[in-house]
N, C-alpha and C positions, 0 to 999 in steps of 0.2 A: 675456882679453886687454883690458889697460889702455887706456883713451882717451887720444890724445895731449892734451896741453893747449897753450893758446897763451900761453905765458909771456912773449914778447917784444913789443915794441911798436916800431913803424916810424912815426915823425912826418912826415906829408905834408901841407902846406899848410894847417895848422892843425887837421889829424884826426889821430887815432892809430888805427893799423892793427894790430891784434892778430896775431901769427903764432907758429907753433912749427915744430919741425923734428925729425927722429929717422933714425937709421940710418946707413947709410954705402954708397957706390956712386955710379951716375949718379943726376942730380938729377931729381925729378919734383915738380912743381908742381900741386896740386889748386884748382879753382876752383868754388866753389859758386854757386847761383843764387838765385831769389826765391820765396817767402819764408824761404829756408833759411839755413844757415850752414855752417862747415866741419864742425860735429858730423856732417853726413850722409856725409862722407867719411872720417871718423877710423877706423872699422874697418878699411876696407880701405888706408888710408894705413899703419895701424900693422902690417899683415899684410906690406905690401910693403917695410917698413923694413928686413926681413931682406935685401934684395938692393939696395936703392935708399935715397938720402937723399931723404926725402919732406918737403914743405913744405906746411903748411895755413896759410890765412889768412882772416879775416873781412873782406868788402869793407867800406868806410865806410858807415855807415848800417846795418849787419847785425851780428848775433851779439854778440861781445862788443867790437867795434871802437866807436869814437865815433859819436854820433847827434846832433849839434847841429843845430839847425834850420835855421841859415843856410848850412849846407854843402851843396852840390849832390850828388847820390848818383846821377846818371844813368848810362847806359852809356858815355856820353863820357868821364865822369869814372874810371870803373872801369878801363878799358883803359888810361888814363895810369897810374893807380896800379899796375897790375899790371907793367908795363913798367919803372916806376922801381924797384918792390920787387924785381923779379928783378935788376936792376942792384945795387940794396944788398946783395943776398945774394952778388954777384959770381959769378953761375952763368953757364957756357958752354953755351948751348943746352941747356936743360933739356927734359925731356918735359913737355907740358901735359895734364891730364886735366881736362875741364870738363862741367859739367852746367847745363842751363836757361840763365840769364842769363850764368853763367860761361862759355858757349861764345861769345857775342857779346863778352863782356870779353876771352877769349883772342884770338878772331879779330882784334878791333880793335888789341889790342896787338900782335900780329904782323903785321898788314897795313898800319896806319897809324902805329904807333909805333916801329917798326924792331926789335921784340923777336924775335930769332932763336931758333928752337927745333928740337929734334931731331925731335919727332913730336907729333902732335895725336891725342887721343881725344876725342870729341864725343859726349856722352851725353844724348840727349833735349833738345837745344839749342835755344835762341832764336837764329835765324839767318836765317829766310826769314819775309817777311810772307805770309800775315797772322797775327799772334800777339797774344795778351791775350784774356782772356775777357770775357764781359759784365760780370763783376763788376770788371774793370780799367777798363772805361768807366764804371760808375757811380760808383767811387772818383774817377777823373779829374774826374768833373763835381761831387763833392759832398766832396773831401777834407777841407776844413777842418770841415765839419759831422760827419762821421764821426769825425774825430780828437777829438772832444768826447763821443762816445757814452758813456753809463755803462760803467764797467769790465766788468762781468757780460755785457752785451748785446755788447761788443767781443768779449769772450774767446769768446762762443759762436758769433758769425759767424766768427771766426777759425778755430776748431776745425772748423766745418763746411766752410769753404773749403779748408783744408788738408787735410781727409780726403777730398775729390774727387781729389785728386792720385794717391792709390794705387789699385790694381786691386781690392783687397779692404779691409776696414776695418781702419785703424791700431790698433796696441795703446795702451792707455792712456798708457804711460810714454813711447812714441814720439811721441804728440800732446802730452804735456807738454814733452817736450824740444824739439819743434819750435816750439811756442807761446810758449815762455818769454822769448826776446828781444824779443817783441812785446808783453809785457804791462807795467803800470805806466805812469804819465803819459808818460814820454819813451819807451817802446817802443812805446806805441799811437800816438802822434803820427808816429813814425819808420815804422811800418808803413804808414799812409796815404801819407805823404810819398814813400816810394820807389816806390809804385805810380804817384802823381800824375805823377812825372817820366819814367815808363816812355814811350817813343815809337818808333814803328817807324822813323823817320828813322835812327835810330842803326844799324839793320840794313841800311836802305835804302844807306847810304854804302858799306858794305862788300860787298854781294851782287855786284855787278859784279867785284869782285876775287877771287872764289872760284876761278876758273878759273886764277890765278895762283899758288895755293899749290903749292909743290913739295915740301913735306916729306911722309914717310908719315902718312897720316890714317886713322883709324878711326872710322866713325859707327856708334855703338851706341844701339839704341832699345827701348824698351817696346812690345810689339806692340798693347798695349791703352792707350797713353797717350791719355787724354781732354782733356788740356791742349794737348799738341802732337802731333796725330795723325801716325802713321806714314809718311804720304805725304810728309811733309817730309824724313824720313830719306832715302828714295829719291831725292827732288829734291836733297838737299845731296849725296850721295854721287855722283851724276851730275854735279854741278857742279864739285866737288874733284878734279882729275885723279888717277886711280888709287887713289881712296879705296875702302877696303873697308866693308863694310856687315854688321852682325850684327843681327838682331832677335830679341829675347828674349821667348818666349812668356809669357803669363799674367803680364804687368808692365805697370804704368801709368806714369805720369810719374815716380813715386818708385820706380824700379826697384831702388834700394839697398835698399829695405825689403819690397818685393814678392818679388824674387828676388835676394837677396844674394850666394849662392853663384854663381850664373850670371854676376852682374856681376863678381863679383871673379876668377873664372877667365877671362873674357873680357879684363879688363884685364891681368891678370897675364901671361896667354899673348902679349898683344900687347907689352907692355913688355919681357919677356924676350926675345923675338924681335927687337925693336928694339935691345936691348942688344947682341945677338950680332952684328947687322949693322953 
């Protein structure tokens, strides 16, 4: 199965947001997290294009999108970008599938920026405090220094950090794909900048609003997520009225790579059920 390519550009407040789409049918928008890109969702999106019109995009500061130092890349910005991007696509109540920071992005777009959606699938998402690893804290204290690390040392730290997101060691080609956007002078600076701008206040703002979510919601989690433990999944599912919960065994935070078949089946079954409804 060929990967989807981000062949289109959406200009937004001086930024360039790269995106791509495929298929036909009800609209499904995928939201990635940090330090990831839409690459992580591409195989599932490609498979779903048989029944749905699927949209992939890289958040500003991530993946193939622009990474200018002067542009804010916090969750506050990403929620606005998503809402405006969906309006640019002229979509009527798309289904949102979100992972990690993409969860907070999707929830902020829906709850704060008026983005109407048909359903939410929230996969190992950033949504409830506390979040952010000790590595986050270190970067936030020393972002400017770390951005100037020798390239080889930066790459080594990056690989070690990303590898902890999976339940089992990642294949070399997976690591290469996940680290590629963060290498080179621009990528290295962007990597530390996006962590430096991560702040729990952006989920604190929306957490009291979770009980007001009325659209069908499915919370999906890796049972062995070391970055965001599965207890957050249970808390989130209780806060959102009527939310379904699926816990996938033998999967960490990168459930896409730990248990790709189980994740694909869970999302496909969910979307087909929502489409029939």
